[in-house]
N, C-alpha and C positions, 0 to 999 in steps of 0.2 A: 163129427168134429175132427176125429183122428185123420180121416181120409183127406180132409181139406188141408190140414196141417202138413201132412206128407207131401201133398201136392205143392204147398208153398215151399217146403224144404227142397224138394226136387227142383223147383223153379230156380231157387237161389244157387243151387249146385250147378245147374245147367248154365246160368248166367256167369258164375265164377269160372267155369270150364271155358266158356266162350271168351271171356276177358283173357284168360291165361293163353288160350290158343291165339288170340290176336297179338299179344305180346311176343309169343314165340315166332309167329309168322313175320312180325315186323323185324325182329332180331335176325331172322334168316335172311330177309331181303337186304338188311344192312350188311350182313356178311358177304352176300353175293356181290353187292355193289363195291365193297372194299376189295374183294378178290379180283374183280374186273379191273379196277384202278390199279392194283399192284402188278397184274399181268401186263397191262399196257406201259406201266412204268418200267418193267423189266425189259420189255421190247425196246423201249426208248434208250435205256442205259446200255443195252447190247449194241445198238447202233452207234451210240457215242463211243463206246469202247473200241468198236472197229475202226471208227474214224481216228481216234487218238493213236491207236496202234499203227495205222498207216502213216500218220504225221510223225510218229516216233522213228519209224524206219527211215522216212525222208531225212529227218534231222540227224540221225545217226550216220547216214551216207554223206550228208554235208559235213559233219564233223570229221569224218574219215578223209573226205577230200581236202579239208583245210590243213590236214598234216602233211599233204603231198606238196612239196615246193613247186613243182611244175604247174599244178592247178592254181596255186596262189598267184603265181606269176601270170598265168592266163587271165585270171579275173582282174588282176591289178592293171595289166595292160589293156584289156578289152573294155572294162567298165570305167576305170578311173583314169585312163590314158596316161599311165606311168610309162616313162621312157627310159632307156639306157643312155649313158653318156654319148653324145654325138648322134643320136637318132632323131629323126623328124617324123611326126605323126600327121597323117592326112585323114581327115574324117569326111567321109561322103555322105550326102544326104540319103536318108532311106526312102523307099518307094511309098511308104505310108503317109 
């Protein structure tokens, strides 16, 4: 009787260990999945940072150009056809 009782106790201990191992494995897999997602998110954020840094440099250059009166005059004359007193502007069709 004692031997059978020990076998039953051992069986329950094995089952408990198996269940606990299953939970630990599932938790580990979830952690691996989360780590993979975070790494891919970091890569994406680094790309976005690089693009934004490039755009920032372009905007800073444009800001610097807008403080230059010659550049402002160039843009006003070229894009908006602003003229000085007595000037005539002739616009030719583009090849496109």
